Structure formats: structure tokens, C-alpha cells
C-alpha positions in Angstrom: -8.5 3.2 -24.7 -8.4 -0.6 -24.7 -11.2 -1.1 -27.3 -9.6 1.4 -29.6 -6.4 -0.6 -29.4 -7.8 -3.7 -29.9 -9.8 -2.6 -33.0 -6.9 -1.1 -34.4 -4.8 -4.3 -34.0 -7.6 -6.4 -35.5 -7.8 -3.9 -38.4 -4.2 -4.2 -39.0 -4.3 -8.1 -38.9 -7.2 -8.3 -41.3 -5.6 -6.0 -43.6 -2.9 -8.7 -44.3 -3.5 -10.2 -47.9 -3.5 -13.9 -46.3 -7.0 -12.9 -45.2 -8.4 -12.2 -48.6 -9.0 -15.9 -49.2 -10.7 -16.3 -45.8 -14.7 -16.5 -46.6 -15.7 -16.3 -43.1 -12.8 -15.4 -40.6 -12.2 -11.8 -41.9 -13.0 -8.2 -40.9 -16.3 -8.1 -41.9 -17.0 -11.4 -39.7 -15.3 -9.6 -36.7 -17.1 -6.4 -37.2 -20.5 -8.4 -37.2 -19.2 -10.1 -34.0 -18.5 -6.9 -32.2 -22.0 -5.3 -33.3 -23.8 -8.4 -32.2 -22.0 -8.2 -28.7 -23.1 -4.4 -28.5 -26.7 -5.5 -29.4 -26.7 -8.6 -26.9 -24.9 -6.3 -24.2 -27.6 -3.5 -24.3 -30.3 -5.9 -23.7 -28.4 -7.9 -20.8 -27.6 -6.8 -17.4 -23.6 -6.4 -18.1 -21.7 -3.7 -16.6 -19.9 -1.1 -18.5 -16.5 -3.1 -17.5 -17.9 -6.4 -18.7 -19.2 -4.8 -21.8 -15.7 -3.3 -22.4 -14.1 -6.9 -22.0 -16.8 -8.4 -24.2 -16.1 -5.9 -27.1 -12.3 -6.4 -26.8 -12.8 -10.0 -27.0 -15.0 -9.6 -29.9 -12.2 -7.6 -32.0 -9.6 -10.1 -31.0 -11.3 -13.5 -31.3 -10.1 -14.4 -34.6 -6.6 -12.8 -35.0 -5.0 -15.8 -34.3 -6.0 -17.0 -37.8 -2.9 -15.0 -38.8 -0.8 -18.2 -37.4 -3.2 -20.7 -39.2 -6.6 -22.0 -38.1 -5.4 -24.7 -36.0 -5.8 -23.7 -32.3 -6.5 -20.3 -33.6 -8.5 -19.6 -30.4 -5.5 -20.1 -28.1 -3.4 -18.0 -30.6 -5.8 -15.1 -30.3 -6.2 -15.4 -26.6 -2.2 -15.1 -26.4 -2.1 -12.0 -28.5 -5.0 -10.4 -26.8 -3.0 -11.3 -23.3 0.0 -9.7 -24.6 -1.5 -6.5 -26.0 -3.6 -6.0 -22.9 -0.5 -6.3 -20.9 1.5 -4.1 -22.9 -1.3 -1.6 -22.3 -1.4 -2.0 -18.7 -4.7 -3.8 -18.2 -5.5 -4.9 -15.0 -5.3 -8.8 -14.5 -8.9 -9.2 -14.2 -9.4 -7.4 -17.5 -7.0 -9.8 -19.3 -8.5 -12.9 -18.0 -12.3 -11.6 -18.9 -11.0 -11.0 -22.5 -9.0 -14.4 -22.8 -11.5 -16.3 -21.1 -14.1 -15.0 -23.6 -12.0 -15.6 -26.6 -11.2 -19.4 -25.3 -15.2 -19.7 -24.8 -15.4 -19.4 -28.7 -13.6 -23.0 -29.1 -15.6 -25.7 -30.8 -16.9 -27.6 -29.6 -18.0 -24.9 -26.9 -17.0 -25.3 -23.5 -18.4 -22.9 -20.9 -16.3 -22.5 -17.8 -16.9 -20.0 -15.0 -14.2 -17.5 -14.6 -12.0 -17.8 -11.5 -11.6 -14.5 -9.6 -9.4 -14.0 -6.8 
């Protein structure tokens, strides 16, 4: 259900006419990232729960562009957090998804998640 909601949200955001001018950060790019996450996930040792988090993050990683390109990762993570909390996702799921989105910042900065 979380994946379906994330996909639906991303589709709504990218239907906005402002994204017609984005050559890269658009629906097709997001779909390509989701497809890559699924391929990589199938060839790694991610659990089903981890795969779910990765796919949700892939769907939502660029939705923050609706507010402009500056700090769009933080905006995307905030949107993901709000959406997942609204859907009743557990805090660990929210942290995994937002952490994955924030890991897409340039230059990349890998950070280990901190679970209680």
C-alpha cells in the first residue's frame, strides 16, 4: 500500500505542467530509478521490507523539485515523511525512506541509519 501511494503521489506531482521543462528530473527519470532499484534489489540481499523502503524512496526522491531545485532532496524527504506518517507507517519505515532520499544529495554522503 505504501508503494502504491508513493507512486500515485509522484505521478500527480509530475503531471504538473512545470515539469514539462525538466529534461531530467521528471516522471520518466523517476520510473527509470524505480526500475533500477528493483533490478538491483533482486540481485542483492535486501529483505522485502528493505525493498519496499527503497522503492518508496525511488518514487519520491525528486518530488521536491516542485518547490525548486535548491535543496530538493530535503523537500522530497519532508514530503515522504509527511505522506508516510499520514498513512500510518512505522517510524523505522519513515527513517529508511527519508534516509535513502537524503543519500541522493550531491556530493553523495553515505550515512548509516540509526535505529533504536
